Every structure is written in structure tokens, then in C-alpha cells.
C-alpha positions in Angstrom: -8.2 -1.7 17.0 -7.5 1.4 15.0 -4.2 3.1 15.5 -3.7 6.8 14.7 -0.5 7.4 12.6 1.5 10.4 11.4 2.7 10.3 7.8 3.9 12.3 4.8 2.6 11.8 1.3 5.2 11.1 -1.4 6.6 14.2 -3.2 4.6 13.4 -6.4 1.3 13.7 -4.4 2.3 16.5 -2.0 5.3 18.5 -3.0 5.5 20.2 0.4 5.6 16.8 2.2 3.4 18.2 5.0 3.2 16.0 8.2 -0.3 14.7 8.5 -2.3 12.6 10.9 -4.9 9.9 10.3 -5.4 6.2 9.9 -4.0 3.6 7.6 -6.7 3.0 5.0 -5.9 -0.8 4.7 -6.6 -1.1 8.5 -9.9 0.8 8.3 -11.0 -1.3 5.4 -10.6 -4.5 7.4 -13.1 -3.2 10.0 -15.3 -0.7 8.0 -14.9 -1.4 4.3 -17.7 1.1 3.5 -15.4 4.0 4.8 -12.6 3.4 2.3 -12.7 4.2 -1.4 -10.2 3.7 -4.2 -9.4 6.6 -6.5 -6.8 6.2 -9.3 -5.3 3.2 -7.5 -5.0 5.0 -4.1 -7.1 4.1 -1.0 -8.7 7.0 0.7 -10.6 7.1 4.1 -13.9 8.9 4.0 -13.1 10.9 7.1 -16.4 12.7 7.2 -18.3 9.4 7.6 -15.6 8.1 10.0 -16.4 10.9 12.5 -19.9 9.4 13.0 -18.4 6.1 14.0 -16.0 7.8 16.3 -18.8 9.8 18.0 -20.8 6.7 18.5 -17.8 4.9 20.0 -17.1 7.7 22.4 -20.8 7.8 23.5 -20.7 4.0 24.1 -17.4 4.4 26.1 -18.9 7.2 28.2 -22.0 5.1 28.9 -19.9 2.1 30.0 -17.6 4.2 32.1 -20.3 6.2 33.9 -23.0 3.5 33.9 -25.4 5.6 31.9 -28.4 3.6 30.7 -31.3 4.3 28.4 -34.6 4.8 30.0 
């Protein structure tokens, strides 16, 4: 199960240390390795592609909750 987290990047990466929200790349990689890329030794979640998976999961949840079936 994916857990949303809040975090701040280290000062060397983000001098303003802005509070951000997202997912832990290592956890995403265990489930969807195709959604994680490594750049200069850092893991990055491909959030644009992740949104498609989230949309599909929400659709499936709605179908299960409301008993919607394909015709």
C-alpha cells in the first residue's frame, strides 16, 4: 500500500526547504518499478505517469463501491 508523505529536500537540493507532499520513491519502485527513475544517484517518481495509475485505481474503487459493471 502506498502512503503519502510530507518531506523537505536537503538544503543542497532545495535552499528554501519547502514542505512538499508525495510518495517515497523506494516504496513506489517495489510496486511499480517503471514509475521510478534514477538521476545523478537520486530516485525520482514519474508523477505524470503515476496519475494514470491513480485514476485507474479510483475508477476500480468506484466500480466496486457502487457495483458498476461493464456492459
